[in-house]
C-alpha positions as CSV (number, residue, x, y, z in Angstrom):
1,M,7.0,4.2,3.7
2,E,8.7,5.8,6.6
3,K,9.8,2.4,7.8
4,Y,11.0,1.1,4.5
5,E,12.0,4.3,2.5
6,N,12.6,6.8,5.3
7,R,9.9,9.0,3.8
8,K,7.1,10.3,6.0
9,V,3.9,10.8,4.0
10,G,1.2,11.2,6.7
11,M,-0.1,10.2,10.0
12,Y,0.3,6.4,10.8
13,I,-2.8,4.8,12.2
14,S,-2.6,1.1,12.9
15,Y,-5.5,-1.3,12.5
16,N,-3.2,-4.3,12.4
17,S,-3.0,-3.9,8.6
18,L,0.7,-3.2,8.5
19,P,1.8,-6.1,10.7
20,I,-0.4,-8.5,8.6
21,L,1.0,-7.1,5.3
22,E,4.6,-7.3,6.6
23,E,4.1,-11.0,7.3
24,R,3.0,-11.6,3.7
25,L,4.9,-9.1,1.5
26,V,8.6,-8.2,1.1
27,P,9.6,-4.5,1.7
28,V,9.7,-3.6,-2.0
29,D,6.1,-4.8,-2.5
30,L,5.0,-2.9,0.6
31,V,6.5,0.3,-0.9
32,N,4.9,-0.4,-4.3
33,L,1.5,-0.9,-2.6
34,A,1.9,2.3,-0.6
35,N,2.8,4.2,-3.7
36,W,-0.3,2.8,-5.5
37,I,-2.6,3.7,-2.6
38,R,-1.2,7.3,-2.6
39,E,-2.0,7.6,-6.4
40,Q,-5.7,6.7,-5.9
41,P,-8.4,9.4,-5.5
42,Y,-9.6,10.4,-2.1
43,Y,-13.2,10.0,-3.3
44,I,-15.2,9.3,-6.4
45,N,-18.6,10.6,-7.4
46,L,-21.1,8.2,-9.0
47,D,-24.5,8.8,-10.6
48,L,-26.4,5.5,-10.8
49,K,-29.8,5.8,-12.5
50,G,-30.2,9.3,-11.2
51,T,-29.1,8.7,-7.7
52,K,-25.9,10.4,-6.8
53,Y,-23.3,8.8,-4.5
54,Q,-19.9,9.9,-3.2
55,I,-17.6,7.0,-2.3
56,A,-14.8,7.7,0.0
57,H,-12.3,6.1,2.3
58,A,-13.5,6.0,6.0
59,E,-11.0,8.7,6.9
60,T,-9.6,11.7,5.2
61,Y,-6.0,12.9,5.4
62,M,-5.4,16.6,5.7
63,G,-2.0,16.9,4.2
């Protein structure tokens, strides 16, 4: 978002994801994807047949 909308929203960590996406998406789609990701929860709690799980992204962002 910093690159395409001049908005810094957090720390940038590259795992080659952005260069790959930039090859395949136009800037407006990259911004839309970034906005969608920001709207998703950091984690979800599940209870499956009495077993509790917490599903989270591999890294948290302390904003």
